[in-house]
C-alpha positions as CSV (number, residue, x, y, z in Angstrom):
1,X,20.3,-3.9,-5.6
2,X,16.9,-5.4,-6.5
3,X,14.2,-3.8,-8.6
4,X,11.0,-4.9,-10.1
5,X,9.7,-4.3,-13.7
6,X,6.1,-5.0,-14.8
7,X,5.0,-5.7,-18.4
8,X,1.8,-6.8,-20.3
9,X,1.6,-10.3,-21.3
10,X,-0.2,-11.6,-24.5
11,X,-0.6,-15.5,-24.1
12,X,-2.3,-17.4,-26.7
13,X,-5.7,-19.0,-26.1
14,X,-4.4,-22.3,-25.0
15,X,-1.7,-20.6,-22.9
16,X,-4.2,-18.4,-21.1
17,X,-6.5,-21.4,-20.4
18,X,-3.3,-23.1,-18.8
19,X,-2.6,-20.1,-16.7
20,X,-6.2,-19.9,-15.4
21,X,-6.1,-23.6,-14.6
22,X,-2.8,-23.1,-12.7
23,X,-4.3,-20.3,-10.7
24,X,-7.3,-22.6,-9.9
25,X,-4.9,-25.4,-8.6
26,X,-2.9,-22.9,-6.6
27,X,-6.0,-21.4,-5.0
28,X,-7.3,-24.8,-4.2
29,X,-4.0,-25.8,-2.6
30,X,-3.8,-22.5,-0.6
31,X,-7.4,-23.1,0.8
32,X,-6.7,-26.7,1.6
33,X,-3.5,-26.0,3.6
34,X,-5.1,-22.9,5.3
35,X,-8.0,-25.1,6.2
36,X,-5.7,-27.7,7.8
37,X,-4.0,-25.0,9.9
38,X,-7.3,-23.4,11.1
39,X,-8.8,-26.8,11.9
40,X,-5.7,-27.7,14.0
41,X,-5.7,-24.3,15.7
42,X,-9.4,-24.6,16.7
43,X,-9.1,-28.3,17.8
44,X,-5.8,-28.5,19.7
45,X,-5.2,-25.1,20.9
46,X,-6.1,-24.7,24.8
47,X,-5.5,-22.0,27.1
48,X,-5.5,-24.3,30.1
49,X,-2.2,-25.7,31.1
50,X,-3.4,-28.3,33.7
51,X,-6.1,-31.0,33.6
52,X,-7.9,-33.4,36.2
53,X,-6.1,-36.5,37.4
54,X,-8.4,-38.7,35.4
55,X,-9.4,-37.5,32.0
56,X,-9.6,-38.5,28.3
57,X,-6.8,-37.1,26.1
58,X,-7.6,-37.2,22.4
59,X,-4.9,-38.3,20.0
60,X,-3.0,-35.2,19.2
61,X,-2.3,-34.4,15.5
62,X,1.1,-32.8,14.4
63,X,0.8,-29.0,13.9
64,X,0.9,-28.2,10.2
65,X,3.9,-26.3,9.0
66,X,5.6,-25.3,5.9
67,X,7.7,-28.4,5.6
68,X,5.1,-31.2,6.4
69,X,2.6,-29.5,4.1
70,X,5.0,-29.3,1.3
71,X,5.9,-33.1,1.8
72,X,2.2,-33.8,0.7
73,X,2.9,-32.7,-2.9
74,X,4.6,-35.8,-4.2
75,X,1.6,-37.9,-3.0
76,X,-1.0,-35.6,-4.4
77,X,0.8,-35.5,-7.8
78,X,0.3,-39.4,-8.1
79,X,-3.4,-39.0,-9.3
80,X,-5.9,-36.4,-10.1
81,X,-7.5,-34.5,-7.1
82,X,-11.3,-34.4,-6.7
83,X,-12.9,-31.2,-5.5
84,X,-16.0,-32.5,-3.7
85,X,-18.1,-29.5,-3.7
86,X,-17.7,-28.9,-7.5
87,X,-16.8,-32.4,-8.8
88,X,-13.9,-31.1,-10.8
89,X,-10.6,-32.9,-11.2
90,X,-7.3,-31.1,-10.7
91,X,-4.0,-32.2,-12.1
92,X,-1.2,-30.9,-9.9
93,X,1.4,-32.1,-12.4
94,X,0.3,-29.2,-14.8
95,X,1.8,-26.6,-12.4
96,X,5.5,-25.9,-11.8
97,X,6.8,-27.3,-8.6
98,X,8.2,-24.0,-7.3
99,X,4.9,-22.4,-7.7
100,X,3.2,-24.9,-5.5
101,X,6.1,-24.6,-2.9
102,X,5.6,-20.8,-3.0
103,X,1.9,-21.2,-2.2
104,X,3.1,-23.1,1.0
105,X,5.2,-20.0,1.9
106,X,2.2,-17.8,1.4
107,X,0.2,-19.8,3.8
108,X,3.0,-20.0,6.4
109,X,3.3,-16.2,6.3
110,X,-0.3,-15.4,6.5
111,X,-0.9,-17.7,9.4
112,X,2.2,-16.5,11.3
113,X,1.1,-12.9,11.1
114,X,-2.2,-14.0,12.5
115,X,-0.6,-15.8,15.4
116,X,2.6,-14.1,16.2
117,X,2.5,-10.8,14.2
118,X,5.1,-9.1,12.1
119,X,8.5,-8.0,13.0
120,X,6.9,-4.9,14.7
121,X,4.5,-7.1,16.7
122,X,1.5,-6.1,14.7
123,X,-1.0,-9.0,14.3
124,X,-3.2,-9.2,11.1
125,X,-6.7,-10.6,11.1
126,X,-7.7,-14.3,10.6
127,X,-6.7,-15.6,7.2
128,X,-9.7,-16.0,4.8
129,X,-10.4,-18.6,2.2
130,X,-9.4,-17.2,-1.2
131,X,-12.0,-16.9,-4.0
132,X,-11.3,-16.3,-7.6
133,X,-11.1,-12.5,-7.1
134,X,-8.6,-12.7,-4.1
135,X,-6.1,-15.1,-5.7
136,X,-4.6,-13.8,-8.9
137,X,-0.8,-14.3,-8.7
138,X,1.6,-17.2,-9.4
139,X,5.3,-16.9,-8.5
140,X,8.0,-18.7,-10.2
141,X,11.2,-18.7,-8.0
142,X,14.5,-19.5,-9.1
143,X,14.1,-17.8,-12.5
144,X,17.1,-17.5,-14.8
145,X,18.1,-15.1,-17.6
146,X,17.8,-18.0,-20.0
147,X,13.9,-17.8,-19.6
148,X,14.1,-14.5,-21.6
149,X,14.2,-14.9,-25.4
150,X,14.4,-11.4,-26.9
151,X,12.7,-10.7,-30.3
152,X,14.1,-8.3,-32.8
153,X,10.7,-6.8,-33.9
154,X,11.4,-3.0,-33.2
155,X,12.9,-4.0,-29.9
156,X,9.6,-3.9,-28.2
157,X,8.8,-7.5,-27.7
158,X,10.3,-10.5,-25.9
159,X,9.3,-14.1,-25.3
160,X,9.3,-15.5,-21.8
161,X,9.9,-19.1,-21.4
162,X,7.7,-20.3,-18.6
163,X,7.9,-23.9,-17.3
164,X,4.7,-26.0,-18.3
165,X,3.5,-23.0,-20.4
166,X,6.3,-22.5,-23.0
167,X,7.0,-19.2,-24.8
168,X,4.7,-16.3,-23.9
169,X,4.8,-13.0,-25.7
170,X,5.5,-10.0,-23.5
171,X,5.3,-6.3,-24.6
172,X,8.4,-4.3,-23.3
173,X,7.2,-0.7,-23.1
174,X,10.5,0.2,-21.5
175,X,13.9,-1.7,-21.8
176,X,15.2,-4.1,-19.2
177,X,18.3,-2.6,-17.3
178,X,21.6,-4.0,-18.4
179,X,23.7,-6.0,-16.0
180,X,20.7,-7.2,-13.8
181,X,20.0,-10.9,-13.2
182,X,16.5,-12.5,-13.2
183,X,15.6,-13.8,-9.9
184,X,11.8,-14.2,-9.8
185,X,8.9,-14.1,-12.1
186,X,5.3,-13.7,-11.0
187,X,2.2,-13.8,-13.2
188,X,-0.8,-11.7,-12.2
189,X,-4.3,-11.7,-13.8
190,X,-6.0,-8.4,-13.8
191,X,-9.2,-7.1,-15.1
192,X,-7.8,-6.3,-18.6
193,X,-5.4,-9.2,-19.1
194,X,-2.3,-10.8,-17.9
195,X,0.8,-9.1,-16.5
196,X,4.3,-10.3,-15.5
197,X,6.7,-8.9,-12.8
198,X,10.4,-9.5,-13.2
199,X,12.4,-9.2,-10.0
200,X,15.9,-8.1,-11.1
201,X,19.1,-8.1,-9.0
202,X,22.4,-6.5,-9.7
203,X,25.1,-7.5,-7.0
204,X,27.5,-4.8,-8.2
205,X,25.1,-1.8,-7.4
206,X,26.0,-0.7,-3.9
207,X,23.3,-0.9,-1.2
208,X,21.9,2.5,-0.1
209,X,22.8,3.6,3.4
210,X,20.3,6.3,4.7
211,X,22.2,6.7,8.0
212,X,25.2,8.3,6.0
213,X,22.9,11.3,5.1
214,X,23.1,14.1,7.7
215,X,20.0,16.3,7.6
216,X,20.5,20.1,7.5
217,X,18.1,23.0,6.8
218,X,19.3,23.3,3.1
219,X,19.1,19.5,2.2
220,X,15.8,18.7,3.9
221,X,12.2,19.4,3.1
222,X,9.0,19.1,5.2
223,X,5.9,17.7,3.7
224,X,2.3,18.2,5.1
225,X,-0.5,16.0,3.8
226,X,-3.5,18.3,3.0
227,X,-7.0,17.2,2.5
228,X,-8.5,20.7,1.8
229,X,-10.2,21.7,-1.5
230,X,-7.8,21.0,-4.4
231,X,-4.6,21.0,-2.4
232,X,-2.7,17.6,-2.0
233,X,0.6,18.5,-0.4
234,X,2.3,21.6,1.2
235,X,6.0,21.8,1.4
236,X,8.3,23.8,3.6
237,X,9.6,25.5,0.5
238,X,6.4,27.6,0.4
239,X,4.7,25.6,-2.4
240,X,1.5,23.7,-2.6
241,X,0.8,20.8,-4.9
242,X,-2.6,20.2,-6.4
243,X,-4.7,17.0,-5.9
244,X,-6.2,14.6,-8.5
245,X,-9.3,13.0,-6.8
246,X,-9.8,10.2,-9.3
247,X,-12.5,8.5,-7.3
248,X,-14.5,11.7,-6.9
249,X,-14.4,12.5,-10.5
250,X,-15.7,8.9,-11.4
251,X,-18.4,8.5,-8.8
252,X,-21.3,9.1,-11.2
253,X,-20.1,6.7,-13.8
254,X,-19.3,4.1,-11.0
255,X,-22.7,4.6,-9.4
256,X,-24.5,4.2,-12.6
257,X,-22.6,0.8,-13.5
258,X,-23.3,-0.4,-9.9
259,X,-27.0,0.4,-10.1
260,X,-27.4,-1.5,-13.4
261,X,-25.4,-4.5,-12.2
262,X,-27.3,-4.7,-8.9
263,X,-30.6,-4.8,-10.7
264,X,-29.7,-8.0,-12.6
265,X,-29.9,-11.6,-11.5
266,X,-26.8,-12.9,-9.9
267,X,-24.8,-15.3,-12.1
268,X,-26.4,-14.0,-15.3
269,X,-24.3,-13.2,-18.3
270,X,-25.2,-9.6,-18.3
271,X,-24.4,-9.1,-14.7
272,X,-21.0,-10.6,-15.2
273,X,-20.4,-8.4,-18.2
274,X,-21.2,-5.3,-16.0
275,X,-19.1,-6.6,-13.2
276,X,-16.1,-6.7,-15.7
277,X,-16.7,-3.2,-16.8
278,X,-16.9,-2.1,-13.2
279,X,-13.7,-3.9,-12.5
280,X,-12.0,-2.1,-15.4
281,X,-13.2,1.2,-14.2
282,X,-11.9,0.6,-10.7
283,X,-8.6,-0.4,-12.4
284,X,-8.5,2.9,-14.3
285,X,-9.1,4.9,-11.1
286,X,-6.3,3.0,-9.3
287,X,-3.9,3.5,-12.2
288,X,-4.6,7.2,-12.5
289,X,-4.1,7.6,-8.8
290,X,-0.8,5.6,-8.9
291,X,0.5,7.6,-12.0
292,X,-0.2,10.9,-10.1
293,X,1.6,9.6,-7.1
294,X,4.7,8.7,-9.2
295,X,4.6,12.1,-10.9
296,X,4.3,14.0,-7.7
297,X,7.1,11.9,-6.1
298,X,9.4,12.6,-9.0
299,X,8.6,16.3,-8.7
300,X,9.6,16.3,-5.1
301,X,12.7,14.3,-5.6
302,X,13.9,16.4,-8.5
303,X,14.2,19.4,-6.1
304,X,17.5,18.1,-5.0
305,X,16.7,17.6,-1.4
306,X,18.3,14.6,0.3
307,X,15.9,14.2,3.3
308,X,12.1,14.5,3.3
309,X,10.2,14.6,6.5
310,X,6.4,13.8,6.6
311,X,3.8,13.3,9.2
312,X,3.1,9.9,10.6
313,X,-0.6,9.5,9.8
314,X,-2.8,7.1,11.6
315,X,-4.9,6.4,8.5
316,X,-6.7,3.4,10.0
317,X,-7.9,5.8,12.8
318,X,-8.7,8.6,10.4
319,X,-11.0,6.4,8.3
320,X,-12.6,4.6,11.3
321,X,-16.2,4.9,11.8
322,X,-17.7,6.9,14.6
323,X,-18.7,5.1,17.8
324,X,-22.5,4.7,18.0
325,X,-24.5,6.7,20.6
326,X,-27.6,5.4,22.4
327,X,-29.9,7.0,24.8
328,X,-31.3,5.5,28.0
329,X,-34.0,3.6,25.9
330,X,-31.5,2.1,23.5
331,X,-32.4,4.3,20.6
332,X,-29.5,5.4,18.4
333,X,-28.6,9.0,18.4
334,X,-26.8,11.0,15.6
335,X,-23.1,10.5,15.9
336,X,-21.9,12.5,12.9
337,X,-21.0,9.4,10.9
338,X,-23.0,10.7,7.9
339,X,-20.8,13.6,7.6
340,X,-17.6,11.8,8.3
341,X,-18.4,9.2,5.5
342,X,-17.5,11.7,2.9
343,X,-14.3,12.6,4.8
344,X,-13.4,9.0,5.0
345,X,-13.9,8.6,1.2
346,X,-11.6,11.5,0.7
347,X,-8.8,10.1,2.9
348,X,-9.0,6.8,0.9
349,X,-9.1,8.6,-2.4
350,X,-6.0,10.5,-1.5
351,X,-4.1,7.3,-0.4
352,X,-1.4,9.1,1.4
353,X,0.0,5.6,2.6
354,X,0.6,4.6,-0.9
355,X,2.0,8.0,-1.9
356,X,4.7,8.0,1.0
357,X,5.7,4.4,0.2
358,X,6.2,5.4,-3.5
359,X,8.0,8.6,-2.4
360,X,10.3,6.4,-0.3
361,X,11.1,4.1,-3.3
362,X,11.7,7.0,-5.6
363,X,14.0,8.8,-3.0
364,X,16.0,5.7,-2.4
365,X,16.7,5.4,-6.1
366,X,17.9,9.0,-6.1
367,X,20.1,8.7,-3.0
368,X,17.6,10.5,-0.6
369,X,15.7,9.3,2.4
370,X,12.1,9.6,3.6
371,X,11.5,9.9,7.4
372,X,8.2,10.1,9.2
373,X,7.7,12.2,12.3
374,X,5.2,12.7,15.0
375,X,3.1,15.7,13.9
376,X,1.9,16.7,17.4
377,X,1.3,20.5,17.5
378,X,2.9,21.1,14.2
379,X,-0.4,22.5,12.6
380,X,-1.2,24.7,15.6
381,X,2.1,26.5,16.5
382,X,3.4,29.5,14.4
383,X,6.7,28.4,12.9
384,X,8.5,31.7,13.6
385,X,6.8,32.6,16.9
386,X,5.9,30.4,19.9
387,X,2.2,31.2,19.7
388,X,-0.8,28.8,19.1
389,X,-2.8,30.4,16.3
390,X,-4.3,27.6,14.3
391,X,-6.3,26.2,17.2
392,X,-9.3,25.2,14.9
393,X,-9.3,23.3,11.6
394,X,-11.5,26.0,10.1
395,X,-8.6,28.5,10.3
396,X,-6.8,28.1,7.1
397,X,-4.9,31.4,7.0
398,X,-3.5,33.9,9.5
399,X,-2.7,37.5,8.7
400,X,0.3,38.9,10.7
401,X,-0.2,42.6,11.0
402,X,3.3,43.2,12.4
403,X,5.1,41.5,9.5
404,X,2.3,42.1,6.8
405,X,2.3,38.5,5.6
406,X,-0.3,35.8,5.0
407,X,0.6,32.6,6.9
408,X,-1.0,29.5,5.3
409,X,-1.9,26.9,7.8
410,X,-0.5,23.9,5.7
411,X,2.8,25.5,4.7
412,X,3.3,26.5,8.3
413,X,2.7,22.9,9.3
414,X,5.1,21.7,6.7
415,X,7.9,24.1,8.1
416,X,7.1,22.8,11.5
417,X,7.5,19.2,10.5
418,X,10.9,20.1,9.0
419,X,11.9,21.7,12.4
420,X,10.8,18.5,14.2
421,X,13.0,16.5,11.8
422,X,16.0,18.8,12.6
423,X,15.2,18.7,16.3
424,X,14.7,22.5,16.5
425,X,10.9,22.3,17.3
426,X,10.0,23.7,20.8
427,X,9.3,21.4,23.7
428,X,5.6,21.5,24.5
429,X,3.8,20.3,27.6
430,X,0.1,20.3,28.6
431,X,-0.7,22.3,31.7
432,X,-4.3,22.5,32.9
433,X,-5.4,21.0,29.6
434,X,-3.7,23.8,27.5
435,X,-0.4,23.4,25.6
436,X,2.5,25.5,26.9
437,X,5.9,26.0,25.4
438,X,8.5,24.8,27.9
439,X,11.8,25.4,26.0
440,X,12.3,26.9,22.5
441,X,15.0,27.4,19.9
442,X,12.6,29.3,17.4
443,X,14.9,32.3,16.9
444,X,17.7,29.9,15.5
445,X,15.6,29.3,12.3
446,X,13.7,32.6,12.2
447,X,15.4,33.8,9.0
448,X,14.8,30.7,7.0
449,X,11.3,30.3,8.1
450,X,10.3,33.9,7.2
451,X,12.0,33.4,3.8
452,X,9.7,30.5,2.9
453,X,6.6,32.2,4.4
454,X,7.3,35.5,2.5
455,X,7.6,33.4,-0.8
456,X,4.3,31.7,0.0
457,X,2.6,35.1,0.9
458,X,3.7,36.6,-2.4
459,X,2.2,33.8,-4.3
460,X,-0.9,34.2,-2.3
461,X,-1.1,37.9,-3.2
462,X,-0.9,37.2,-7.0
463,X,-4.4,37.1,-8.4
């Protein structure tokens, strides 16, 4: 089993300068290798597989890869490297060898994702040249437990022995787990200082096997992502969880800082100072959001459920700009983007993608599993009757006169997601543009569904 622990580092002035220099060298090495790959790709890639009988063929250059680029390191270390555009001299001997080799791996992965795609076939965009804000981490592979020198001052500090840096002070706000072996150390520079990540491995902890868990109605839970008012999530147990909205609460302070910063001259000392304050504010927003996600995930996992079903959200499509509209003369027409901009900001502020990733991590540690399901028609169909009620997003509640209960749209959707996960959701097909229930097993879960809805209806009736 592998796990990662992050701690705050407190390097001395000289050590911080060496770490900054190491990041600068790694960034230069990354950009140099990436430039070689992009140059080869643009020069020698050709979609034509045939040529005339008489033509001039230029001398082909070997395609850059991880191995031949890594072989350049011994020659580069022979002397100082001159950066032509800035005139600075870089000493590659001041950086640990495995750190530079890891940079080669990063370039290899970034370029392969651009050309071939990942394991799912999804290709990323063209890799970009990294600036100081985009390259902030150094990775030390092959770390050993001997690198950690514990200190006895209240048991809250330890000294990390880094190659080329020597002993660096680390604040351990929580103890390292016993029995784990240190496999990797990564150093990251953030807005408020330096941080270290320890990748720990314990071969004696058995690997989690999610296929061994059989979902049932009692050990599973449906989760619906809500973006309405102050509700963040709705569960199939008839509960709703509140949202935090950290970005919305900090918009005024953030806007004031950005206005002051943009009014100053670029490169000035005051502008850099305000940019640093802005970065710390963004960091505070991100940390509060992440803390909220962890607490919400722990609250869900502590319910004792073993399977969590959530909707597979197309977040890239939900936050996409509306397509521009033009009339016959070429003038742009209103397309609703002004109203959708606020909705896009709310989706990004909620960060459901990050939350479900954290939920999967917390659930795995607790022996549970998180499964995403297609949410088609789950928010429209009544969970206890094959009837399409919530046909419009403005319909948030439904009063059932026969059963005398209030049916919440989001809780109803969470129950339907649970039914989809258990394969008891009706089969629906579209006929003449309208959804029609073809086959249904709704009566098999009628009692359990009504129990959850009555519970939510009672909570709704309480003032």
